[in-house]
C-alpha positions as CSV (number, residue, x, y, z in Angstrom):
1,M,86.7,176.1,35.1
2,S,89.7,177.0,37.2
3,Q,92.6,174.6,38.1
4,E,91.5,174.6,41.8
5,G,87.7,174.0,40.6
6,R,89.1,170.7,38.7
7,K,90.5,169.6,41.1
8,T,87.9,170.1,43.8
9,I,85.2,168.6,41.8
10,N,87.7,165.5,40.8
11,T,87.9,164.9,44.4
12,L,84.4,165.1,45.1
13,A,83.9,162.6,41.9
14,D,86.2,160.0,43.5
15,K,84.5,160.7,47.1
16,I,81.2,159.7,45.3
17,K,82.5,156.4,43.9
18,T,83.9,155.3,47.3
19,D,81.4,157.1,49.8
20,Y,78.3,156.5,48.7
21,F,76.7,153.2,47.4
22,N,73.2,154.1,46.4
23,I,73.1,157.9,45.0
24,K,69.3,158.8,43.9
25,K,70.4,161.7,42.4
26,I,73.1,164.9,42.1
27,R,71.5,168.1,42.2
28,I,74.0,171.3,40.9
29,E,72.9,174.9,40.7
30,G,75.0,177.7,39.2
31,H,75.1,180.8,40.3
32,T,76.1,184.6,39.1
33,D,76.6,187.8,40.3
34,R,74.2,190.5,40.0
35,I,76.4,191.8,37.5
36,G,75.0,191.7,33.7
37,T,71.6,191.5,32.3
38,H,69.4,188.7,34.0
39,E,69.5,186.7,30.8
40,Y,73.1,187.1,30.5
41,N,73.2,185.9,34.0
42,D,70.4,182.7,33.6
43,R,72.9,181.5,30.7
44,L,76.0,182.0,32.6
45,S,74.9,180.1,35.7
46,E,73.1,177.1,33.3
47,A,76.6,176.8,31.8
48,R,78.7,176.8,35.4
49,A,76.4,174.3,36.6
50,R,76.5,172.1,33.2
51,T,80.1,172.2,33.3
52,V,80.5,170.8,36.9
53,A,77.8,168.0,36.2
54,N,79.9,167.4,32.6
55,R,82.8,166.7,35.0
56,I,81.2,164.7,37.5
57,K,79.3,162.2,35.0
58,A,82.9,161.8,33.3
59,I,83.9,160.3,36.3
60,N,80.9,158.5,37.4
61,P,78.8,158.0,34.2
62,G,75.9,156.1,35.9
63,V,75.0,159.0,38.3
64,R,71.8,161.0,37.5
65,I,72.4,164.7,37.7
66,E,70.1,167.5,37.3
67,A,71.9,170.6,36.5
68,R,70.1,174.2,36.1
69,G,71.2,177.8,36.6
70,M,69.7,180.0,39.2
71,G,71.2,183.4,37.6
72,E,71.2,186.0,40.1
73,R,68.6,185.3,42.4
74,Y,69.9,183.6,45.4
75,P,72.9,186.0,46.4
76,V,74.7,185.1,49.6
77,K,76.6,188.1,49.7
78,K,74.6,191.2,49.7
79,G,75.4,194.9,50.7
80,C,77.9,195.4,47.9
81,K,77.6,199.4,46.6
82,G,77.6,200.1,43.3
83,E,76.1,199.2,39.7
84,T,79.1,199.5,37.6
85,A,81.3,196.6,37.3
86,T,84.4,198.3,39.2
87,P,87.1,195.9,40.7
88,E,85.7,196.7,43.9
89,L,82.3,195.3,43.2
90,I,83.9,192.5,41.3
91,E,85.5,191.5,44.2
92,C,82.8,192.2,46.9
93,L,80.3,190.2,44.4
94,A,82.9,187.2,44.5
95,P,80.8,184.8,46.8
96,N,77.9,184.8,44.5
97,R,79.6,183.5,41.4
98,R,79.4,179.8,42.8
99,V,78.2,176.4,42.1
100,S,76.4,174.3,45.1
101,I,76.1,170.6,44.9
102,E,73.4,168.5,46.5
103,I,74.2,164.9,46.5
104,I,70.6,162.9,47.3
105,G,71.6,159.1,48.2
106,I,72.4,156.9,50.6
107,Q,76.4,156.5,52.3
108,N,78.5,153.7,53.3
109,D,77.9,153.0,56.5
110,A,81.6,152.8,57.2
111,Q,81.7,156.8,57.2
């Protein structure tokens, strides 16, 4: 996880503590781009989701978290040309390498 990613997750984990009084669960999904095999991308996306889940859990130990890998199945960026991992293709597909987080619960009324 990058320094920026760690900072974002730490900020989110702190916000969960202060902004929610009842969290049913947090759903975390890891995603990859289409470069690599399906098996590799499934493992990589699962590892991304687990890394984020473990960080949130370390700051909020009582929260129920579902973490799963989605591989390359749900790209947000389409239309990138090529099959070989050129710098241009890697850059074009960058938005697909991500983790999405959904918090299911009740926020404090003050928000």
